[in-house]
C-alpha positions in Angstrom: -76.6 -107.4 2.2 -74.6 -110.3 0.8 -73.9 -108.4 -2.4 -71.7 -106.1 -0.4 -69.6 -109.0 1.0 -66.6 -110.5 -0.7 -66.9 -113.9 -2.3 -64.8 -116.4 -0.3 -62.6 -119.1 -1.6 -65.2 -121.6 -0.1 -68.8 -120.7 0.3 -69.8 -123.4 2.9 -67.2 -124.3 5.5 -67.1 -127.0 8.1 -64.8 -125.9 10.9 -63.5 -128.6 13.2 -62.5 -127.4 16.7 -60.7 -129.7 19.1 -61.5 -129.9 22.8 -58.0 -128.5 23.5 -58.9 -125.3 21.6 -61.7 -124.8 24.2 -59.2 -125.3 27.1 -56.8 -122.6 25.8 -54.1 -121.7 28.2 -55.9 -123.4 31.1 -55.1 -126.8 29.7 -58.5 -128.2 30.8 -62.2 -127.1 31.0 -63.2 -124.0 29.1 -61.0 -120.9 28.7 -63.3 -117.8 28.2 -60.4 -116.0 26.4 -60.0 -118.8 23.9 -63.7 -118.8 23.1 -63.7 -115.0 22.8 -61.0 -115.2 20.1 -62.5 -118.1 18.3 -66.0 -116.5 18.1 -64.6 -113.1 17.2 -62.6 -114.5 14.3 -65.7 -116.4 12.9 -67.9 -113.3 13.3 -65.3 -111.2 11.5 -65.2 -113.7 8.7 -69.0 -113.6 8.4 -69.0 -109.8 8.2 -66.4 -109.8 5.4 -67.5 -112.8 3.3 -70.6 -114.4 2.0 -69.8 -117.6 3.8 -71.7 -120.2 5.7 -70.2 -121.8 8.9 -70.9 -125.2 10.4 -68.8 -126.3 13.3 -67.9 -129.7 14.9 -66.2 -129.8 18.3 -64.3 -132.3 20.3 -64.5 -133.0 24.0 -60.9 -133.7 25.0 -60.8 -130.8 27.4 -63.2 -132.8 29.6 -63.0 -136.4 28.7 -61.6 -138.8 26.0 -63.2 -142.1 25.3 -59.8 -143.7 24.6 -58.4 -142.5 27.9 -61.3 -144.1 29.9 -60.9 -147.3 27.9 -57.2 -147.4 28.6 -58.0 -147.2 32.3 -60.2 -150.3 32.2 -63.6 -148.8 31.3 -65.9 -150.2 28.7 -64.9 -148.5 25.5 -68.5 -147.8 24.4 -69.5 -146.4 27.8 -66.4 -144.2 27.8 -67.1 -142.9 24.3 -70.7 -142.0 25.3 -69.2 -139.9 28.1 -67.0 -138.2 25.6 -70.1 -137.3 23.5 -71.6 -135.6 26.5 -68.4 -133.6 26.9 -68.8 -132.5 23.3 -72.3 -131.3 24.1 -71.0 -129.2 26.9 -68.5 -127.5 24.6 -71.2 -127.0 21.9 -73.5 -125.3 24.4 -70.6 -123.1 25.6 -69.8 -122.1 22.1 -73.4 -121.3 21.3 -73.6 -119.1 24.4 -70.5 -117.1 23.4 -72.0 -116.5 19.9 -75.4 -115.6 21.1 -74.2 -113.1 23.7 -72.8 -111.3 20.6 -76.1 -111.5 18.7 -75.1 -114.3 16.4 -77.9 -116.8 15.6 -76.8 -120.4 16.1 -78.3 -123.8 16.3 -76.9 -126.8 18.2 -77.8 -130.1 16.6 -77.1 -133.2 18.6 -76.6 -136.8 17.3 -78.1 -137.9 20.7 -81.6 -136.8 21.4 -81.8 -134.2 24.2 -84.6 -131.9 23.1 -84.4 -129.7 26.2 -81.1 -128.3 25.1 -80.5 -129.0 21.4 -82.2 -129.9 18.2 -81.9 -133.4 16.9 -79.5 -133.7 14.0 -81.4 -133.6 10.7 -79.3 -133.0 7.6 -81.8 -131.0 5.6 -82.7 -128.8 8.6 -79.0 -128.1 9.1 -78.6 -127.1 5.5 -81.6 -124.8 5.8 -80.2 -123.1 8.9 -76.9 -122.5 7.0 -78.8 -121.0 4.1 -80.5 -118.6 6.5 -77.1 -117.4 7.8 -77.1 -119.3 11.1 -74.1 -121.0 12.5 -74.8 -124.7 13.0 -72.8 -126.5 15.8 -72.9 -130.3 15.6 -72.7 -132.0 19.0 -72.4 -135.5 20.4 -70.2 -136.8 17.6 -71.9 -139.3 15.3 -74.0 -140.6 18.2 -72.1 -143.9 18.0 -69.1 -145.2 20.0 -65.7 -146.0 18.4 -65.8 -142.9 16.1 -63.5 -139.9 16.6 -64.4 -136.3 16.3 -62.4 -136.3 13.1 -64.8 -138.9 11.7 -67.7 -136.7 12.7 -66.2 -133.7 11.0 -65.6 -135.5 7.7 -69.0 -137.1 7.8 -71.0 -133.9 8.6 -69.0 -132.0 6.0 -70.0 -134.4 3.3 -73.6 -134.6 4.4 -74.1 -130.8 4.4 -72.2 -130.5 1.1 -69.5 -128.3 2.5 -66.8 -127.0 0.2 -64.0 -127.6 2.6 -63.1 -129.1 6.0 -61.0 -126.7 8.0 -59.2 -128.4 10.9 -58.1 -125.8 13.4 -55.0 -126.7 15.4 -53.7 -125.1 18.6 -50.3 -124.7 20.3 -48.8 -122.7 17.4 -48.6 -125.7 15.0 -49.5 -124.0 11.6 -50.0 -127.1 9.4 -48.8 -130.6 8.7 -45.1 -131.2 9.3 -42.7 -134.1 8.4 -42.8 -135.0 12.1 -43.9 -133.5 15.3 -42.4 -130.0 15.4 -42.8 -129.8 19.1 -40.4 -132.8 19.4 -38.2 -132.5 16.4 -36.7 -129.0 15.7 -35.7 -130.2 12.2 -39.3 -131.0 11.2 -40.4 -129.0 8.1 -43.9 -127.8 7.2 -45.6 -129.2 4.1 -47.8 -126.9 2.1 -49.8 -129.4 0.1 -50.4 -133.2 0.3 -52.6 -135.8 -1.3 -54.9 -137.9 0.8 -52.8 -141.0 0.0 -49.6 -139.2 1.1 -51.2 -138.5 4.5 -52.2 -142.1 4.9 -49.0 -143.7 3.4 -46.7 -141.4 5.4 -48.7 -142.1 8.6 -48.7 -138.3 9.4 -51.7 -138.8 11.8 -53.0 -135.3 11.4 -56.5 -136.7 11.2 -58.0 -140.1 11.8 -57.3 -142.4 8.8 -61.0 -143.1 8.4 -61.7 -139.4 8.2 -59.0 -138.9 5.6 -60.3 -141.8 3.5 -63.9 -140.5 3.7 -62.7 -137.1 2.6 -60.8 -138.7 -0.3 -63.8 -140.7 -1.5 -66.0 -137.6 -1.5 -63.4 -135.1 -2.9 -63.6 -133.0 0.2 -60.5 -130.8 0.6 -59.0 -130.6 4.1 -57.0 -127.7 5.4 -55.0 -127.9 8.6 -54.1 -124.5 10.0 -53.3 -122.7 13.3 -56.7 -121.7 14.6 -55.4 -119.1 17.0 -53.1 -117.4 14.5 -54.1 -113.8 14.0 -55.9 -113.4 10.6 -55.6 -117.0 9.6 -59.2 -117.7 9.1 -59.8 -114.5 7.1 -56.6 -115.3 5.0 -57.8 -118.7 4.1 -61.2 -117.5 3.0 -59.4 -114.8 1.0 -57.5 -117.4 -0.9 -54.1 -117.1 0.8 -51.8 -120.1 1.2 -52.1 -120.8 5.0 -51.5 -124.1 6.7 -51.5 -127.3 4.8 -54.1 -128.4 2.2 -54.9 -132.0 1.6 -56.7 -132.8 -1.6 
């Protein structure tokens, strides 16, 4: 069956979805329309290409650890709450896929065997090799680490060929400054890891960018909700901004 599929630019992909992507137009919680589009795009990519998908998700549509800490909560406690928010998003994403007949596995960095597998690197890779979508939940299982950190770490661990960071709100890559605030901001097509750090572009957590650099993991920032963007990237088109 795979022989009939096109060979993608990258074989094994780690796709990073923010919590805001789950909120869609609602601004909070889970927007069914947003998840319908996200899952449909990934399914279309799987049908066209011989590609393996792993996904990490954020939880900002429910809770942010930093927000709780800023309000006086213990930072570690607040971060653990954020990890539980991520688990909720992972389970919702799994449900949307499996309603469409797509086999998935949720692997959690925090043990909760009633609802998810424990994260085991070799098992995750085996799932990918079998054509299943693996959704990583609960961050790294440790406080003080962002969902960007999780994405870079898991991508390296499963030997992904690329980390695709899907943005929302119509921002289609990395700009010289925030395009929502500065109409003169210009899009940058390609950057080095050091340029992202030295220019303080803040498209990803600095630790995540550094980890990607140390492991030669290319990072592509693109508009997740843009029609045909995921297919175009896998087809080798220049979409978004690549950091390498």
